[in-house]
C-alpha positions as CSV (number, residue, x, y, z in Angstrom):
1,X,-5.8,19.6,12.8
2,X,-6.3,17.6,16.0
3,X,-4.2,15.7,18.3
4,X,-5.6,12.6,19.9
5,X,-3.8,11.5,23.2
6,X,-4.3,7.9,24.3
7,X,-2.8,6.8,27.6
8,X,-2.7,3.9,30.1
9,X,-0.9,4.8,33.3
10,X,-0.5,2.5,36.3
11,X,-2.6,3.5,39.4
12,X,-2.0,0.8,41.9
13,X,0.1,3.0,44.4
14,X,-0.7,6.4,45.9
15,X,2.2,7.9,43.9
16,X,1.1,6.4,40.7
17,X,-2.4,7.7,41.1
18,X,-0.9,11.2,41.8
19,X,1.2,11.0,38.5
20,X,-2.0,10.0,36.7
21,X,-4.1,12.9,38.1
22,X,-1.2,15.4,37.5
23,X,-1.0,14.3,33.8
24,X,-4.8,14.4,33.4
25,X,-5.0,17.9,34.9
26,X,-2.1,19.0,32.7
27,X,-4.0,17.8,29.6
28,X,-7.1,19.7,30.8
29,X,-5.3,22.8,31.7
30,X,-3.7,22.8,28.2
31,X,-7.0,22.7,26.3
32,X,-7.5,18.9,25.9
33,X,-11.1,17.5,26.2
34,X,-12.0,14.0,27.2
35,X,-13.7,12.0,24.5
36,X,-13.4,8.7,26.4
37,X,-11.6,7.6,29.5
38,X,-7.8,8.1,28.8
39,X,-8.5,9.6,25.4
40,X,-8.2,13.3,25.0
41,X,-8.4,15.6,22.0
42,X,-7.2,19.2,21.2
43,X,-7.7,21.3,18.2
44,X,-5.1,23.3,16.5
45,X,-5.2,25.9,13.7
46,X,-2.2,24.1,11.8
47,X,0.1,21.3,11.8
48,X,3.2,23.5,13.1
49,X,1.1,24.4,16.2
50,X,0.2,20.8,16.8
51,X,3.8,19.5,16.4
52,X,5.1,22.2,18.7
53,X,2.4,21.1,21.3
54,X,3.5,17.4,20.9
55,X,6.8,18.6,22.2
56,X,5.3,20.0,25.3
57,X,3.4,16.8,25.7
58,X,6.4,14.8,25.5
59,X,8.0,16.9,28.3
60,X,5.1,16.4,30.6
61,X,4.3,12.8,30.0
62,X,4.9,10.4,32.8
63,X,7.9,8.2,32.7
64,X,6.0,5.0,33.2
65,X,2.9,3.7,31.5
66,X,1.9,4.2,27.9
67,X,1.1,7.5,26.1
68,X,0.5,7.8,22.4
69,X,-0.5,10.8,20.2
70,X,-1.9,10.9,16.9
71,X,-2.4,13.8,14.6
72,X,-5.5,13.9,12.3
73,X,-7.1,16.4,10.1
74,X,-10.6,17.7,10.7
75,X,-11.9,15.7,7.8
76,X,-10.5,12.5,9.2
77,X,-11.8,13.3,12.8
78,X,-15.3,14.1,11.3
79,X,-15.3,10.6,9.7
80,X,-14.8,8.9,13.1
81,X,-17.9,6.6,13.8
82,X,-19.3,6.2,17.3
83,X,-20.7,2.8,17.6
84,X,-22.1,2.9,21.1
85,X,-22.6,6.0,23.2
86,X,-22.4,9.6,22.0
87,X,-20.6,12.8,22.0
88,X,-20.2,14.7,25.4
89,X,-21.6,18.3,25.5
90,X,-18.0,19.6,25.5
91,X,-17.1,17.5,22.5
92,X,-20.4,18.6,20.7
93,X,-19.4,22.3,21.2
94,X,-15.8,21.7,20.0
95,X,-17.1,19.8,17.0
96,X,-19.5,22.5,15.9
97,X,-17.0,25.1,16.1
98,X,-13.5,23.7,16.4
99,X,-11.7,26.9,16.9
100,X,-13.9,28.1,19.8
101,X,-12.1,28.5,23.0
102,X,-13.7,26.6,25.9
């Protein structure tokens, strides 16, 4: 099971850029990997763990902007098509062995 986090946050002021940076750092610190700008993914062993983490994500999300999260199975994630570009090295490792700790 994976969560995919999509976000668009305002970055026009210094305070907004700090909020964006803090949220991005929180995602990385908590095991998310970037698959595109403002799109992060994290692997979970089961749905219960993913739902619990979504609660933590909700607590740490900025108050302004847009943050969305989607739960997908490994099978659904594997069917994602990359139209242009490719997988990052970090994403390639995580896809090869989704339970590997980076």
